[in-house]
C-alpha positions, 0 to 999 in steps of 0.5 A, a space after each residue: 474493247 467491244 461495245 454490246 448493245 442490248 446486253 440484257 436481251 435474249 440475244 444479248 445475253 448469249 453474246 455476253 456469255 460467249 464474249 466472256 468465254 473468249 476472253 474479250 473485254 466488252 461493255 454490256 450497254 443497256 438503255 438504262 445506262 445510256 439511251 443509245 437510240 439518241 444519235 448525239 448520246 451514242 455518237 459522243 459515247 463511241 467517240 469517247 470509248 473508241 470500241 474496236 467493234 460494236 454488236 447490236 443485239 437490241 430489237 423488239 420481237 414482242 411477247 409472247 410472239 410477233 403478234 404483239 408487234 402488230 399492237 406495239 408498232 411504234 416500239 417495234 419500228 423504233 427498236 428494229 428500224 430506227 435504232 440500226 439506222 442510228 448505229 449505222 450513222 455513228 459507226 460510219 462517222 467514227 469508222 467503227 466496224 459493227 455487227 447487226 442481228 437481223 432476222 431470216 424472217 424477212 423471207 417466206 417459204 423456200 425455192 423449188 428448183 425444177 428444170 434448172 429454174 426456181 419458183 417460190 413455194 410456201 405453206 401446204 405446198 412447201 410441206 408436201 414438197 419438202 416431204 416428197 422431194 426435199 432435194 428440190 427445196 433450196 433456201 434463199 441466199 443473201 442475194 435474193 430480195 426479201 419477199 416478206 417485207 413492206 415492199 413485198 406485202 403482205 407481211 407481218 409488222 415485225 418482218 417488215 421493220 427488220 427488212 427495212 433496217 437491212 435496206 437502210 444499213 447495208 453497204 453503210 460502212 463496215 457492217 456485218 448483218 447476221 440473219 438467224 433462223 428460229 432460235 432454240 437451245 437446251 434452256 427452258 425459257 419462253 423465247 426458245 422454239 423448243 419451249 414454245 412447241 411444248 407449251 402451245 395448245 396446238 402446233 402449226 406445222 411449218 418448214 424452217 431454217 433454225 439457229 441454235 442460239 449459242 451456235 449462232 453467236 459463235 458464228 457471228 463472232 467467228 466471222 469478225 475474228 476471221 476478218 471475213 468480208 463485211 456484208 450479209 450472212 445467213 447464219 442458221 444450222 444447216 438443213 431445213 426441218 419441219 415442225 412436225 419432225 421437231 415434235 417427233 424428236 421431242 416425243 422420242 427424247 423427252 417423252 412428255 406426258 402431253 399429246 401434241 395436236 396440230 392445226 388442221 390447215 393454214 386456214 384454221 391456224 390463221 383464223 383461230 391461232 394467229 393474228 398475223 402472217 408467219 414467215 416459215 422460211 428456208 435459208 441457204 448458208 453457202 456464203 457462210 460456209 465458204 468463209 471457213 466458219 463451221 456450224 453443226 447440222 440442225 438435226 444434230 443441234 436439236 438432238 443435243 439440245 433435247 438430250 441436255 434439256 434443262 427444265 426450269 422450276 417455273 416451268 411447273 407453274 408457268 403456262 404459255 
C-alpha cells in the first residue's frame, strides 16, 4: 500500500490517477484527514499503516503564480521546507522509502559550453544563444549546485524554500527527489503552462525545460517500480524550448482569435509584469535516461497536448 500526501493538489491528483491506472493500492491522504505536518501524528500513522512507499506531492506554489509566495512566506516555508523535513524524519525512523516532488526552479538560466568549459547564461543572452547555437546550450545536472536559492541570492521565495528542502532531505534514508520543469498537459486549467500563456495579457519569453504532468508522474513511478537508485532526478521532457516557440505552436494548432504580445525586455517585465524574479532554466536529464526510463521529447508532448486540448466551460467566463 502506498501513502499519497497532498492527494487533492495539482500534482497529487495526477499521481492518484496514475496509481489507479497501474492498479496500486493507496491512501490519498489530505490535511483534512490528518495533519501530516505534525511529526507525532504522521509518525504514529505511518507506524500503524506501514506503507511500502510514501509520495509527497504536497507543497505551496501560490496563486496565480509564485508572486503570491512573497506575500505568504510562512505558508510557503511550512509547506515547501518544513513538511519535507518532517516526512524525511518519519521515513528514516520507520525505514520507509519515499519520493518527494521538488522543482527545477532552483536553477536559473543554462550552461553555455565553449572550448570545453561551461559558464552560466540567462535572460536575453540565453534567448539569443539558444536561437543562434542551441547545440552549445546545456542543462544543469543533479550534481550542479542550485544557483537560484537562498544560498545563491537573489532568488524568489518559492525557489528558495524548495532548494532548502532538497538540502535538508537529500541523503536522509531511501528517498527519491523528483524535479519537474514547468508543468503542462491537455487540460484547460490555471496551473497548466499552456492555459496561462493563453490568458496572460502579455507574455514573457524565456527558455525552459518543461514537464508534461502525466509524463512526469509516470517517470517518477517508473523509477520506483524499476528500483532505480535513490537520489535526485531531473524529470523533464527532453529538449529545452522557448516560450515564443510554444506560443507559435498554440497559434498554429489552436488558432486562437487573440493576438499575443510579448514584453519588450526583461527590464519591462520585472518593472510592470512581475513582483519577483523568475527561474527560467534548462535541466539535463541524462541521469534519468540512464536508468532505462523513457519520456517523450518536449515538442512531441506539446504537440499532442495542443491537438487534444480540452476547453473547459469556465474558460468562457474566467479571466486570469
